[in-house]
N, C-alpha and C positions, 0 to 999 in steps of 0.2 A: 504493500500500500504506500509506504514512504517513497519507494523507488518510483512508482507511477506518478505521485505528486511532484516529486523533484523533476521528473522528465517533462512535466507540464509547467515548469517554472513556478511551482508553489513551494515556498519555504516550509520544510518539514523537519521537526526535531524528534528523534527517536530516543525514548527513555526506556532503559532496560535494567532491572535490578541484578541481572546476572553479569558475569565477567565477560561474556561475549554474546552477540546478538544471535537470533535464530529460533529461540524457543524449542519446539520439538523437532525443528530442522537442525539437528545437532549430531556431532560425530566425535569419535576418539580413534585411537590407533591400537591395534593388537597384532603382534608378530609382524610389524611393519606395514600392516594393511589398515586403511581407514575403515571404520565400521559405523553404521548409523544405528544408534540404539533407541531413537525416537521414531520419527516418520521413516518408513522404509523406501518409499518412492512417492511420486506424485503424478497426476495426469493433468493435461491442459485441455479444457473444454471451451473456454471463452476466447473469441478472436483476439482481443488485446493481449491476453496472457499467452496465447499461442505465438504471437509475434515476438514477445519477450523471450519465450523459451527457445524459439528458433534462432534468435540472435545469440543467445548465450550458448546454445549448442554449437553454433558456427565458431564461437570463440573457444570451445572446448571445455567450458565450465559445466555443461550438462551433456548427457548422452542418453540415448535410448537403451533401456535394459529389456532384453527378451529372454527371460529365464524359462526353464522347463518347469511349469507350474502344476502342482498336484492339489486336488481337493479331497481331503481324507476325512472319513467319518460322516455321519449324518445320513439322510435319505439318498439313495442312488439317483433318484429323479431330480433332486435339487442340484447335484453336480452337473448332470447332463443338460439341464435347461438354462445354464448360466449364459448371459449375454456377453459377447466379446467386448472387452474394455478397450478404451483408447490406449495409445502407447504409454508405457511406464517410463518416467524419466528419473535419473539419479545423477549425482555429482561425482565424477571420477575421483576427485580429491576429498570427498566427504562433504556432507551438507553444511558443516560449519564453515568451510571455505566458500561454499556457494552463498551463504548468508552474508559473509564478509564482503563478497563481491557486490552484492546488491546494495550494500551500505556505502559504497564509494561515492564521495561527493555529498553525503548527507551528514548533518550534525548528529552525532551519536553520543549519548551520555550513558555509559555503562555503570554498574554498581549504584544505580539510582532507584530508590524505591518510592513510588508515589503513594502517599497515605490518604490523600483526600483531594477531591475535585470540587471546586466551588464556582458557581456561576456568578458573574459580575453583573451588577445592576445596569451598568452601561453597555453590557454585551461582552461576549467572550467568557473565558474561564481563567482561573488561577489554580495552580497545582501546589500542593503542600507536601513536604516530606524532607527527610535529611538530605542536605546538599542541594536543595532546590531554591531558586530565587522566587519567593512568593510574590514579588512585585511584577514579575514578568507575566504578560497576558497572552493567551492563545485564542485565536478565533474559533477553532474547532479542536475537540479532543476525541481521538479514536482509541477505544479500549480494545486492544487485540490480546486479551488475556483470558484465562478460564473464567467462566461465569461467576463462581464464588468470589474470586479476586476482584472482578469488575464491580460486583454489587457492593462490596465492602467500601468502595470509594465514593458511592453515591449517597446523597442525603435522604432520598425518598424511601422511607421505611416500608410504605405500602407496596411499592414496586418490588422491593427486595423480598418481602414475604410472599408476594404473589408468584414471582418467578422461581424462587428457591423451592417452592413446593412442587414445581412441575419439572424440574431438571435435576438429574442425578448423574454423578460421574462414577465410572467403574475403574477400580485400581488394576494395575497390571505389573507383575514382576517381569523384568527383562534380563536375559543372560546372554553374554557373548563369550565365546571361547575359540581357541585355535586347536586344530587337531591334524593328524597326518592326512594327506590326500587319499581319497578312496573313490570307488565307483559308486557315486551317490545316485539314488533313484530319482532325485529331483533337485532343482536349484532353489525353489521356493514352494512352500506348501501352506494352504489354509487348512487348519485342523478343527473339526467340528466337535470332537469328543476328547475327553481326557484332560491331562494337565496342561497341554499346549494349545495355543490358538494360531500360532504362526511360526514358521521356521524358514530361515533365509541364509543361503550361502553367500556371504559378502564377497567372496573371491570370484563369484560368477558375474559381479557387476563390472562394467567397463572400467579399465584403468586400475584394478585392484588385485593384481597378481602378486602372490607371495609364495614362499617355499612351503607354507602350511595353509590349510583351508580354514577360513574363519567363518563361524556361524553365529547368527543372532536369533535367539528364541524369545517369543513373547508367550507368557503363560495365559491360560484362560481366566476369565473373570472369577469363575467358581473356585478354581485352584488358588488364585491370588487372595480372594477373600478368606479362604480357609487357612491360609498361611501368612496372614498379614503380620503376625507377631513372631513368626519363625525367624531364625538367624539366616543371614545371607548364605552361609555355607550349607545349611540344610536345604534351603530352596534350590541352590545351584545343583546340589547332588540329585534332588528329585527331578528337576527339569532335565538334567543331563541324562538321567536314566530313562526318562520318557522319550527323549530324542533317540537314544540308542535303539529302543524298542521300535520307534517309528520307522527308522531307516533300515532296521534289521542288521545293524552292524555294531560291533563293540568299538566305541570311539573314545580313546583316552584323551583327556584334556592336556594339551601341551603348553597352554598359556592362558 
């Protein structure tokens, strides 16, 4: 959103409480391979966004990902009736690098937590929080954060109560590990039953070749809710065991 505004000569300031921009478009590195532990890929459906994606793909910041996809568990007819999706896009250098590329030329304030948004009588808004200049006014404020965080910034208690009762978020454990290369039955899988909901071979994405294969797993909502208070080591062991069963191979964690 900030990139689009800036491209139309609108001054935009991006405030982010994290140490780097991107939110769920984020990545780290394992065994020398970037991996996405939030969003795994995205699609482009609107014409303006398609043009932006095409331009960044030409620059090499984005690339099409065409994995071998499996749909495991659930009713057989559900898997066979799936509608073909538009192309999947990933960032060869990881989504954190892609987010940083989008921020070029934009005023970015990292490590800045907005605590309150107040509408001015004369128009516009003021933002309050540690490190913010409360005298600075903004014409428009766009809240691109999870709903509970957005509602906590607004003064309308009636709106907060009304929306909070209708929106619920599901937790998700995520696990990334490196293992020896093998003859994998798929590169990405949607899993409808058991401990996992998603499995992705990061080294199948463009530009992410390494001596080891790197996988990212997302747990199912039911599994995550049942193990919210479990230790990371226990959750990792259970998810890894579920993955080994899923692929039918014993996979030792190398990193």
